N, C-alpha and C positions, 0 to 999 in steps of 0.2 A: 430619318430616325436618329442618326447620330447628333443632329443639331438639338433635338429636344433633350437628349441625355446630357449634352454639354451645358445647355441652359439650366437644367435641373441641378447639375453639380455646382454651377455658379450660384444659383439661388440657395442651395443648401449651405454653401460656404459663407454666403452673406448672412444667412440665418444663424449659423454657428458663431460668427463674429458678433452679431447683434446679441445673441444669448450670453456670450462671454462678457460683453460690455454691460449688459444688464446685471449679471452676477457681480461684476466689479462694483457697480453702483449700489447694489444691495449690501455688499460687504462694507462699502464706504459709509453708507447710512448707519449700519450697526456700529461701526467704529466711532462715528460722530456722536451717537447717543452715549456710548461708553465714555468718550472723552469729555462730553458735557457733564456727565455725572462725576467724573474725577475732578473737574474744575470746580463744580459745586461743593464737593466734599472738602477740597483744599481751601476754598474760601471760608467755609464754616470752621475748619480747623484753625485757620489763621485768625479769625475773629475770636475764637476761644483763647488762643495763646497770646493775642495782642496785649491783653492786660498784664501778662507776665513779661513780655518782651520789652515793652517800653520802660518799665521801672528798672529792669536789668541794665538797659543802655544808660539810663540816668545814673545808676549806681556806678557803672564803669566810668562815666565821665567825671563824677565826683572823686572817685578813687584816683583817677589819672591826674586830676588837678592837685590833689594832696601830694601825690608822688612827685609831681613837677616842682612843687614848692619845697619839698624835702630835699630833692636833688639840687635845687638852686642854692639852698643854704649850705649844703655840703660843698658845693663848688666855691662859694664865697670863702668858706673856712679853708679849703685847699689852696686858694689863691693867697690867703693871708699867710699860711704856713710856707708856701713857696717864696713869698717875699721875705719872710723872716730868714729862711735858709740862704737866700741870695745875699742878704746883708751880713749874715753870720759868716758865710764863706768869704765874702769880700773883706770883712774885718780880719779874719784869720789869715788871709793871704797877705794883707797889708802888714799885720803883726809879724808874720814870718819873714817878710821882705826886710822889715826894719831890723829884726834880729840878725839876719844874714849880713846886712850892711854894718851892724855894730861889731860883728865878730870879725 
């Protein structure tokens, strides 16, 4: 008799494990359906906003190019000013050295 009880407990534990695995499978299938719906809705939403996303990127690129050109012209002007200040400083230094030598 104890052997049959032992085998029944083994059988019931296997059935419990199988039931748990089946429940996990059922839950996984439900989650797959939900995730497929989410992916479908996301793709629909992206297709709706695609028309507004692409022009915004193009506008950003155009504005960036204009800003680069503006900054480049400012840089050229700053280089010219710096060169002018260098020559002016050099000329003033030379003039002050001549004045010191004359005195």
